[in-house]
Each structure stands twice: as structure tokens, then as C-alpha cells.
C-alpha positions as a LaTeX table, in Angstrom:
\begin{tabular}{lrrr}
\hline
Residue & $x$ (\AA) & $y$ (\AA) & $z$ (\AA) \\
\hline
Met1 & $-145.30$ & $-153.43$ & $-45.28$ \\
Lys2 & $-148.47$ & $-152.00$ & $-43.81$ \\
Phe3 & $-151.74$ & $-153.79$ & $-43.06$ \\
Phe4 & $-155.03$ & $-151.90$ & $-43.40$ \\
Ala5 & $-158.06$ & $-153.36$ & $-41.71$ \\
Glu6 & $-161.51$ & $-152.34$ & $-42.79$ \\
Ala7 & $-161.68$ & $-149.66$ & $-40.09$ \\
Asp8 & $-158.51$ & $-148.09$ & $-41.49$ \\
Val9 & $-159.95$ & $-148.05$ & $-45.02$ \\
Arg10 & $-163.21$ & $-146.55$ & $-43.76$ \\
Arg11 & $-161.35$ & $-143.77$ & $-41.98$ \\
Leu12 & $-159.33$ & $-142.85$ & $-45.01$ \\
Leu13 & $-161.60$ & $-143.35$ & $-48.02$ \\
His14 & $-164.16$ & $-140.72$ & $-48.90$ \\
Trp15 & $-166.52$ & $-140.43$ & $-51.86$ \\
Gly16 & $-165.24$ & $-137.27$ & $-53.53$ \\
Pro17 & $-161.61$ & $-138.31$ & $-54.01$ \\
Leu18 & $-162.63$ & $-141.89$ & $-54.76$ \\
Ile19 & $-165.07$ & $-140.90$ & $-57.54$ \\
Asp20 & $-162.33$ & $-138.76$ & $-59.15$ \\
Ala21 & $-159.81$ & $-141.65$ & $-58.76$ \\
Met22 & $-162.15$ & $-144.08$ & $-60.51$ \\
Glu23 & $-162.70$ & $-141.69$ & $-63.41$ \\
Thr24 & $-158.90$ & $-141.40$ & $-63.87$ \\
Ala25 & $-158.32$ & $-145.15$ & $-63.44$ \\
Leu26 & $-160.88$ & $-146.06$ & $-66.08$ \\
Ala27 & $-159.61$ & $-143.42$ & $-68.52$ \\
Glu28 & $-156.14$ & $-144.92$ & $-68.15$ \\
Phe29 & $-157.44$ & $-148.49$ & $-68.50$ \\
Ser30 & $-159.27$ & $-147.66$ & $-71.79$ \\
Ala31 & $-156.14$ & $-145.82$ & $-73.00$ \\
Gly32 & $-154.16$ & $-149.04$ & $-72.66$ \\
Lys33 & $-152.03$ & $-147.87$ & $-69.77$ \\
Val34 & $-152.99$ & $-150.82$ & $-67.56$ \\
Ile35 & $-151.95$ & $-154.46$ & $-67.99$ \\
Gln36 & $-154.83$ & $-156.52$ & $-66.75$ \\
Pro37 & $-156.20$ & $-159.98$ & $-67.68$ \\
Val38 & $-159.87$ & $-160.69$ & $-67.26$ \\
Arg39 & $-160.63$ & $-161.94$ & $-63.74$ \\
Asn40 & $-160.07$ & $-165.67$ & $-63.20$ \\
Met41 & $-163.23$ & $-166.78$ & $-61.47$ \\
Ile42 & $-163.04$ & $-170.21$ & $-59.83$ \\
Thr43 & $-166.41$ & $-171.89$ & $-59.31$ \\
Ile44 & $-166.38$ & $-173.79$ & $-56.02$ \\
Glu45 & $-170.13$ & $-174.42$ & $-55.83$ \\
Glu46 & $-172.37$ & $-173.15$ & $-58.66$ \\
Gly47 & $-174.67$ & $-170.40$ & $-57.57$ \\
Lys48 & $-173.21$ & $-170.25$ & $-54.02$ \\
Arg49 & $-169.39$ & $-170.02$ & $-53.83$ \\
Tyr50 & $-166.78$ & $-168.41$ & $-56.13$ \\
Leu51 & $-163.24$ & $-167.16$ & $-55.78$ \\
Gly52 & $-161.96$ & $-164.42$ & $-58.03$ \\
Ile53 & $-158.26$ & $-163.64$ & $-58.79$ \\
Met54 & $-157.72$ & $-160.05$ & $-60.11$ \\
Pro55 & $-154.18$ & $-158.80$ & $-60.89$ \\
Ala56 & $-153.36$ & $-155.50$ & $-62.54$ \\
Val57 & $-150.33$ & $-153.37$ & $-63.34$ \\
Gly58 & $-150.53$ & $-149.66$ & $-63.95$ \\
Glu59 & $-148.15$ & $-146.73$ & $-64.02$ \\
Lys60 & $-149.01$ & $-145.79$ & $-60.43$ \\
Ala61 & $-150.11$ & $-149.02$ & $-58.84$ \\
Met62 & $-149.54$ & $-152.76$ & $-59.12$ \\
Gly63 & $-151.15$ & $-155.58$ & $-57.22$ \\
Leu64 & $-153.70$ & $-158.25$ & $-56.82$ \\
Lys65 & $-157.16$ & $-158.66$ & $-55.32$ \\
Leu66 & $-158.48$ & $-161.96$ & $-54.07$ \\
Val67 & $-162.24$ & $-161.74$ & $-53.77$ \\
Ser68 & $-164.72$ & $-164.35$ & $-52.55$ \\
Phe69 & $-168.21$ & $-164.02$ & $-53.98$ \\
Tyr70 & $-170.56$ & $-166.15$ & $-51.86$ \\
Pro71 & $-174.19$ & $-165.36$ & $-52.82$ \\
Gly72 & $-175.14$ & $-168.18$ & $-50.49$ \\
Asn73 & $-174.24$ & $-165.91$ & $-47.60$ \\
Ala74 & $-177.17$ & $-163.58$ & $-48.42$ \\
Gly75 & $-179.37$ & $-163.12$ & $-45.40$ \\
Thr76 & $-176.64$ & $-164.11$ & $-42.91$ \\
Ala77 & $-174.20$ & $-162.09$ & $-40.85$ \\
Val78 & $-171.39$ & $-162.85$ & $-43.32$ \\
Pro79 & $-171.11$ & $-160.54$ & $-46.38$ \\
Thr80 & $-171.47$ & $-161.98$ & $-49.89$ \\
His81 & $-168.25$ & $-160.28$ & $-50.97$ \\
Leu82 & $-164.98$ & $-160.52$ & $-48.98$ \\
Gly83 & $-161.46$ & $-159.98$ & $-50.11$ \\
Leu84 & $-157.87$ & $-158.94$ & $-49.67$ \\
Ile85 & $-155.83$ & $-156.50$ & $-51.81$ \\
Ile86 & $-152.00$ & $-156.69$ & $-52.11$ \\
Leu87 & $-150.45$ & $-153.38$ & $-53.21$ \\
Ser88 & $-146.90$ & $-153.16$ & $-54.61$ \\
Arg89 & $-144.65$ & $-150.56$ & $-56.22$ \\
Pro90 & $-144.78$ & $-150.88$ & $-60.02$ \\
Asp91 & $-141.24$ & $-149.58$ & $-60.48$ \\
Thr92 & $-139.42$ & $-151.91$ & $-58.08$ \\
Gly93 & $-141.97$ & $-154.61$ & $-57.26$ \\
Glu94 & $-141.64$ & $-153.98$ & $-53.53$ \\
Pro95 & $-144.83$ & $-154.86$ & $-51.55$ \\
Leu96 & $-146.32$ & $-151.82$ & $-49.86$ \\
Ala97 & $-149.51$ & $-152.96$ & $-48.13$ \\
Val98 & $-152.15$ & $-155.62$ & $-47.60$ \\
Met99 & $-155.67$ & $-154.30$ & $-47.27$ \\
Asp100 & $-159.02$ & $-155.68$ & $-46.35$ \\
Gly101 & $-160.88$ & $-155.59$ & $-49.65$ \\
Arg102 & $-164.56$ & $-155.78$ & $-48.62$ \\
Leu103 & $-165.16$ & $-152.05$ & $-48.20$ \\
Ile104 & $-162.95$ & $-151.11$ & $-51.14$ \\
Thr105 & $-165.05$ & $-153.42$ & $-53.34$ \\
Glu106 & $-168.26$ & $-151.94$ & $-51.96$ \\
Met107 & $-167.17$ & $-148.28$ & $-52.37$ \\
Arg108 & $-165.32$ & $-148.46$ & $-55.66$ \\
Thr109 & $-168.32$ & $-150.12$ & $-57.34$ \\
Ala110 & $-170.61$ & $-147.32$ & $-56.27$ \\
Ala111 & $-168.00$ & $-144.67$ & $-56.96$ \\
Val112 & $-167.64$ & $-145.86$ & $-60.59$ \\
Ser113 & $-171.42$ & $-145.58$ & $-61.02$ \\
Ala114 & $-171.28$ & $-142.11$ & $-59.57$ \\
Ala115 & $-168.55$ & $-141.11$ & $-62.04$ \\
Val116 & $-170.68$ & $-142.43$ & $-64.88$ \\
Thr117 & $-173.76$ & $-140.67$ & $-63.59$ \\
Arg118 & $-171.84$ & $-137.39$ & $-63.30$ \\
Cys119 & $-170.73$ & $-137.84$ & $-66.97$ \\
Val120 & $-173.93$ & $-139.13$ & $-68.57$ \\
Ala121 & $-177.07$ & $-138.35$ & $-66.53$ \\
Pro122 & $-178.92$ & $-135.06$ & $-67.05$ \\
Ala123 & $-177.95$ & $-132.26$ & $-64.62$ \\
Arg124 & $-181.54$ & $-132.35$ & $-63.41$ \\
Ala125 & $-182.23$ & $-135.95$ & $-62.37$ \\
Pro126 & $-184.63$ & $-135.81$ & $-59.43$ \\
Ile127 & $-185.82$ & $-139.48$ & $-59.29$ \\
Leu128 & $-183.58$ & $-142.37$ & $-58.26$ \\
Ala129 & $-184.75$ & $-145.97$ & $-58.23$ \\
Leu130 & $-182.75$ & $-148.59$ & $-56.35$ \\
Leu131 & $-183.50$ & $-152.22$ & $-57.30$ \\
Gly132 & $-182.03$ & $-154.24$ & $-54.48$ \\
Ser133 & $-181.80$ & $-153.26$ & $-50.81$ \\
Gly134 & $-178.40$ & $-154.57$ & $-49.72$ \\
Val135 & $-174.91$ & $-153.14$ & $-49.31$ \\
Gln136 & $-174.66$ & $-151.88$ & $-52.92$ \\
Ala137 & $-178.03$ & $-150.12$ & $-52.79$ \\
Ala138 & $-176.88$ & $-148.16$ & $-49.70$ \\
Ala139 & $-173.49$ & $-147.42$ & $-51.14$ \\
His140 & $-174.98$ & $-146.23$ & $-54.39$ \\
Leu141 & $-177.39$ & $-143.97$ & $-52.60$ \\
Glu142 & $-174.42$ & $-142.26$ & $-50.81$ \\
Ala143 & $-172.19$ & $-142.09$ & $-53.87$ \\
Leu144 & $-174.79$ & $-140.93$ & $-56.39$ \\
Ser145 & $-175.99$ & $-138.26$ & $-53.96$ \\
Cys146 & $-172.55$ & $-136.70$ & $-54.25$ \\
Val147 & $-173.08$ & $-136.03$ & $-58.01$ \\
Arg148 & $-176.84$ & $-135.43$ & $-58.33$ \\
Ser149 & $-179.61$ & $-134.12$ & $-56.14$ \\
Phe150 & $-182.53$ & $-136.52$ & $-55.75$ \\
Asp151 & $-185.92$ & $-135.38$ & $-54.61$ \\
Asp152 & $-187.51$ & $-138.85$ & $-54.81$ \\
Val153 & $-185.68$ & $-142.05$ & $-53.82$ \\
Arg154 & $-187.42$ & $-145.34$ & $-54.35$ \\
Val155 & $-186.35$ & $-148.81$ & $-53.34$ \\
Trp156 & $-187.59$ & $-152.21$ & $-54.46$ \\
Ser157 & $-186.46$ & $-155.66$ & $-53.18$ \\
Arg158 & $-187.58$ & $-159.16$ & $-53.67$ \\
Ser159 & $-188.13$ & $-159.06$ & $-49.92$ \\
Ala160 & $-190.77$ & $-156.45$ & $-49.09$ \\
Asp161 & $-189.53$ & $-156.41$ & $-45.47$ \\
Asn162 & $-185.99$ & $-155.57$ & $-46.60$ \\
Ala163 & $-187.31$ & $-152.78$ & $-48.86$ \\
Arg164 & $-189.29$ & $-151.29$ & $-45.97$ \\
Arg165 & $-186.31$ & $-151.53$ & $-43.62$ \\
Phe166 & $-184.05$ & $-149.84$ & $-46.18$ \\
Ala167 & $-186.62$ & $-147.13$ & $-46.79$ \\
Glu168 & $-186.94$ & $-146.36$ & $-43.02$ \\
Gln169 & $-183.14$ & $-146.18$ & $-42.63$ \\
His170 & $-182.49$ & $-144.03$ & $-45.72$ \\
Arg171 & $-185.59$ & $-141.85$ & $-45.98$ \\
Ala172 & $-186.66$ & $-143.59$ & $-49.25$ \\
Lys173 & $-189.98$ & $-144.97$ & $-50.44$ \\
Ala174 & $-190.46$ & $-148.73$ & $-50.50$ \\
Met175 & $-192.16$ & $-149.85$ & $-53.72$ \\
Glu176 & $-194.21$ & $-153.02$ & $-54.11$ \\
Asp177 & $-193.15$ & $-153.83$ & $-57.70$ \\
Val178 & $-190.32$ & $-153.07$ & $-60.15$ \\
Glu179 & $-192.49$ & $-151.28$ & $-62.69$ \\
Thr180 & $-193.82$ & $-148.75$ & $-60.16$ \\
Ala181 & $-190.32$ & $-148.19$ & $-58.83$ \\
Val182 & $-188.76$ & $-147.31$ & $-62.19$ \\
Arg183 & $-191.58$ & $-145.45$ & $-63.94$ \\
Asp184 & $-190.31$ & $-141.91$ & $-64.74$ \\
Ala185 & $-187.02$ & $-142.57$ & $-62.87$ \\
Asp186 & $-184.00$ & $-140.59$ & $-64.13$ \\
Val187 & $-181.38$ & $-142.85$ & $-62.63$ \\
Ile188 & $-181.83$ & $-146.53$ & $-61.87$ \\
Val189 & $-179.51$ & $-148.91$ & $-60.07$ \\
Thr190 & $-179.78$ & $-152.68$ & $-60.38$ \\
Ala191 & $-177.83$ & $-154.41$ & $-57.58$ \\
Thr192 & $-179.18$ & $-157.94$ & $-57.30$ \\
Asn193 & $-178.10$ & $-161.53$ & $-57.91$ \\
Ala194 & $-181.01$ & $-162.18$ & $-60.20$ \\
Ile195 & $-180.78$ & $-165.18$ & $-62.57$ \\
Glu196 & $-183.58$ & $-164.02$ & $-64.91$ \\
Pro197 & $-184.16$ & $-160.48$ & $-66.22$ \\
Phe198 & $-186.66$ & $-158.53$ & $-64.16$ \\
Leu199 & $-186.19$ & $-154.91$ & $-65.47$ \\
Lys200 & $-188.06$ & $-154.32$ & $-68.73$ \\
Gly201 & $-187.18$ & $-151.73$ & $-71.34$ \\
Ala202 & $-190.87$ & $-150.95$ & $-71.80$ \\
Trp203 & $-190.88$ & $-149.34$ & $-68.33$ \\
Ile204 & $-187.85$ & $-147.06$ & $-68.80$ \\
Lys205 & $-188.37$ & $-143.44$ & $-69.85$ \\
Pro206 & $-186.19$ & $-142.10$ & $-72.70$ \\
Gly207 & $-183.07$ & $-140.51$ & $-71.42$ \\
Ala208 & $-182.81$ & $-142.54$ & $-68.23$ \\
Leu209 & $-179.53$ & $-143.98$ & $-67.04$ \\
Val210 & $-179.40$ & $-147.53$ & $-65.71$ \\
Asn211 & $-176.32$ & $-148.42$ & $-63.60$ \\
Ala212 & $-176.39$ & $-152.23$ & $-63.72$ \\
Val213 & $-173.90$ & $-153.63$ & $-61.18$ \\
Gly214 & $-175.50$ & $-156.96$ & $-60.19$ \\
Ser215 & $-175.71$ & $-160.55$ & $-61.54$ \\
Pro216 & $-171.98$ & $-160.85$ & $-62.32$ \\
Arg217 & $-172.11$ & $-164.25$ & $-64.06$ \\
Pro218 & $-172.28$ & $-165.07$ & $-67.79$ \\
Thr219 & $-175.65$ & $-166.82$ & $-67.43$ \\
Trp220 & $-177.28$ & $-164.42$ & $-64.95$ \\
Arg221 & $-179.36$ & $-161.41$ & $-65.95$ \\
Glu222 & $-181.14$ & $-158.33$ & $-64.59$ \\
Leu223 & $-182.09$ & $-156.54$ & $-67.83$ \\
Asp224 & $-184.42$ & $-157.76$ & $-70.61$ \\
Asp225 & $-183.54$ & $-157.87$ & $-74.28$ \\
Gln226 & $-185.70$ & $-154.87$ & $-75.15$ \\
Leu227 & $-183.79$ & $-152.67$ & $-72.72$ \\
Met228 & $-180.41$ & $-153.94$ & $-73.84$ \\
Arg229 & $-181.12$ & $-153.46$ & $-77.50$ \\
Gln230 & $-182.79$ & $-150.05$ & $-77.30$ \\
Cys231 & $-180.10$ & $-148.50$ & $-75.07$ \\
Ala232 & $-176.72$ & $-146.97$ & $-75.63$ \\
Leu233 & $-174.57$ & $-149.56$ & $-73.88$ \\
Ile234 & $-171.42$ & $-148.45$ & $-72.08$ \\
Val235 & $-169.24$ & $-150.81$ & $-70.06$ \\
Asp236 & $-166.22$ & $-150.80$ & $-67.80$ \\
Ser237 & $-164.31$ & $-153.26$ & $-69.94$ \\
Arg238 & $-165.40$ & $-154.65$ & $-73.31$ \\
Glu239 & $-163.32$ & $-157.82$ & $-72.84$ \\
Ala240 & $-164.62$ & $-158.42$ & $-69.31$ \\
Val241 & $-168.37$ & $-157.97$ & $-70.01$ \\
Gln242 & $-168.17$ & $-160.22$ & $-73.06$ \\
Lys243 & $-166.92$ & $-162.98$ & $-70.78$ \\
Glu244 & $-168.72$ & $-162.26$ & $-67.54$ \\
Ser245 & $-172.00$ & $-160.46$ & $-68.11$ \\
Gly246 & $-175.08$ & $-162.42$ & $-69.02$ \\
Asp247 & $-176.89$ & $-159.15$ & $-69.80$ \\
Val248 & $-174.39$ & $-158.43$ & $-72.57$ \\
Ile249 & $-173.62$ & $-161.99$ & $-73.72$ \\
Leu250 & $-177.23$ & $-163.32$ & $-73.94$ \\
Ser251 & $-178.79$ & $-160.18$ & $-75.40$ \\
Gly252 & $-176.18$ & $-159.70$ & $-78.08$ \\
Ala253 & $-176.36$ & $-155.93$ & $-77.55$ \\
Pro254 & $-173.72$ & $-153.87$ & $-79.23$ \\
Ile255 & $-171.31$ & $-151.92$ & $-77.01$ \\
Leu256 & $-171.12$ & $-148.17$ & $-77.74$ \\
Ala257 & $-168.02$ & $-147.50$ & $-75.62$ \\
Glu258 & $-165.99$ & $-148.19$ & $-72.51$ \\
Val259 & $-166.75$ & $-145.56$ & $-69.99$ \\
Gly260 & $-163.08$ & $-144.71$ & $-69.76$ \\
Glu261 & $-163.30$ & $-143.55$ & $-73.33$ \\
Leu262 & $-166.09$ & $-141.17$ & $-72.39$ \\
Phe263 & $-164.05$ & $-139.89$ & $-69.45$ \\
Ala264 & $-161.04$ & $-139.28$ & $-71.71$ \\
Gly265 & $-163.13$ & $-137.66$ & $-74.46$ \\
Thr266 & $-162.11$ & $-140.19$ & $-77.12$ \\
Gln267 & $-165.73$ & $-141.28$ & $-77.53$ \\
Thr268 & $-168.83$ & $-139.10$ & $-77.54$ \\
Lys269 & $-171.25$ & $-139.69$ & $-74.74$ \\
Pro270 & $-174.86$ & $-140.62$ & $-75.54$ \\
Ser271 & $-177.05$ & $-137.68$ & $-76.65$ \\
Asn272 & $-179.73$ & $-136.19$ & $-74.47$ \\
Gly273 & $-182.91$ & $-138.27$ & $-74.56$ \\
Thr274 & $-180.99$ & $-141.52$ & $-75.16$ \\
Thr275 & $-181.55$ & $-144.32$ & $-72.69$ \\
Thr276 & $-178.17$ & $-145.48$ & $-71.44$ \\
Val277 & $-177.15$ & $-148.62$ & $-69.69$ \\
Phe278 & $-173.82$ & $-148.74$ & $-67.85$ \\
Lys279 & $-172.97$ & $-152.44$ & $-67.31$ \\
Ser280 & $-170.33$ & $-152.88$ & $-64.63$ \\
Val281 & $-168.66$ & $-156.11$ & $-63.76$ \\
Gly282 & $-165.84$ & $-154.54$ & $-61.71$ \\
Ile283 & $-162.17$ & $-154.63$ & $-62.75$ \\
Ala284 & $-158.86$ & $-154.85$ & $-60.94$ \\
Ala285 & $-157.76$ & $-151.41$ & $-62.21$ \\
Glu286 & $-160.45$ & $-149.91$ & $-60.03$ \\
Asp287 & $-159.44$ & $-151.89$ & $-56.93$ \\
Leu288 & $-155.73$ & $-151.03$ & $-57.30$ \\
Ala289 & $-156.54$ & $-147.36$ & $-57.84$ \\
Ala290 & $-158.68$ & $-147.29$ & $-54.71$ \\
Ala291 & $-156.01$ & $-149.14$ & $-52.73$ \\
Ala292 & $-153.34$ & $-146.74$ & $-53.94$ \\
Leu293 & $-155.54$ & $-143.83$ & $-52.85$ \\
Val294 & $-155.93$ & $-145.33$ & $-49.39$ \\
Phe295 & $-152.11$ & $-145.80$ & $-49.17$ \\
Arg296 & $-151.37$ & $-142.25$ & $-50.28$ \\
Leu297 & $-153.82$ & $-140.81$ & $-47.80$ \\
Ser298 & $-152.33$ & $-142.90$ & $-45.01$ \\
Met299 & $-148.92$ & $-141.47$ & $-45.70$ \\
Ala300 & $-150.35$ & $-137.96$ & $-45.32$ \\
Thr301 & $-151.87$ & $-138.67$ & $-41.91$ \\
Ser302 & $-150.20$ & $-139.38$ & $-38.59$ \\
Pro303 & $-152.06$ & $-142.34$ & $-37.10$ \\
Glu304 & $-150.53$ & $-145.68$ & $-38.06$ \\
Pro305 & $-152.86$ & $-148.33$ & $-39.54$ \\
Ala306 & $-153.92$ & $-151.26$ & $-37.35$ \\
Ser307 & $-151.74$ & $-154.31$ & $-37.26$ \\
\hline
\end{tabular}
């Protein structure tokens, strides 16, 4: 059994193949080809410390992710998300690998948003607004830039210093308020741990795509009721968002489709000019598909992973 440290994952995992793998994984999930319960999230300390247990079994990969979500780590040297992934053969049950899960979680989240953006956003989408200035904002900028060309990248953060620092590092524009950041934006990413909604539907132009990946708790929100009710809502998992996403639960917004259904062509994607929200809570099928990709790529290269 192999062990893959974060450096091994970083060496092997690249955006193009990962985006394609996420599209395939979600299509298979929505087609019922993956056995996966909703994540079991253990609350250790409300608002600060959580442990998630995420098993899944598919035709090509089987395993489990243990992920710690510690929003209390924000602003420290310790990441808010850490984890381990155990990968096994689905045909025999033999364990294949243990992998550091932090970078996989970071990259697969942004890669899913990129796959959605490739499917749903207009071909011409020049303005990107990033709400949040942390790890997911940076990952989304990289991943989304693989599927669309942005002429104007804006970033907003609750910390103006963080927004300015991000803008300097990534050649973006730091914005002083959310409304200014999202006005006329074609693609918007919300990647925060907000408790109350801060993005208003009144500010969003028709036809925009909002990739909402933050606030992953049933009582936390990023998006207001107007936005949730006026949009075409697509999700990674109907069952998961109805248990884990405050944006979906508290707004009562109807779900148009799982994104895997759009990828497979079994549901029609929103028409041009329709504002679309993709609400992502992250599911184990994505983690296992990413881990399986890392493992396959490692078998095709000569250097052995770290031990």
C-alpha cells in the first residue's frame, strides 16, 4: 500500500485531467452508479471544530475520506480543512493507498466549479468576482481560468488587507464592497464561512453564474432569498444539500437539477440569460475520483511516492 504526501499529490494532479474526472464522477453519481451516504459530520465545538466521515463506492474507486473542518483555524498557520483519503479496489476490497487529503479537497472543489462553468457559463464571460480571499479563491481562479478567459478579476474579502494582498499576488482588483465586486460580473465565486447571507440577488446581472462553495452548514448562508428564488439552482447532490446547505434549506429554493444530470445530458442546462446558482457542498464521489486519478498517474510515472 502506498502513501502519498501532499507534495506527491501536487506533483501528479493537474487541472485539465482533474476537471474532466470531476465531470465524469458527478455524471456517474447522478446516474446511480455510486453508493454514497451523506457525510456524517460530527460537531466537536459549534462554529469552530468539526470532523466529517465520507465513504463512497463506485465502479472504479472505493474508499473513505476523513476531513477535519476547523473554521477556528482561520488566520493561523494551520489550514481550516485537513484530511486523509483511503483508496481501495472496489472488486477485491484490497487497500491501495493512503493520501493526504488537504490538497485534493482544495483542488477537487475548484475543479467541480470549473466543470460547471464550462457547461453553464457563456463562452464569453470576461468578468470574474471572487468573494473570499483564501485557499478556495486562489484555487478557483486557477481552475476557472482553464475553462474561460477573464479580462477583469475582482476580489472582495471581509478583511480589506487580505483582499489587497490577494489582488497583488494574483493580478486582480481589490474591491471595497460586495455590490461593487459583483455588478456586471459573469461568473461569481462565494468561498466564505459566512453565517448570514451577504450576496444579494438584486446585484446579480441576468445570465450570471454563481459558484457557491462556502458556508457548508445547515444554518449558515452566503446567498439571500431573492437570489436563491430567482435563480436556476443546480447542486452536486440533492440529498446532501437538503441536509447540509443553509442556502438551500432556509430559502426553500427548488432544485432544477444535479450537475451530473447536466453533464450526462439527462437534464437540460439553464437557458441563456438565466441566472444560475451552483451550490456545492462537496461529496465523497469527487474525492475518490480525484484520489483514483492520482493513483493511476503515479503508476504511469517512475518516481515512487514519499513514505
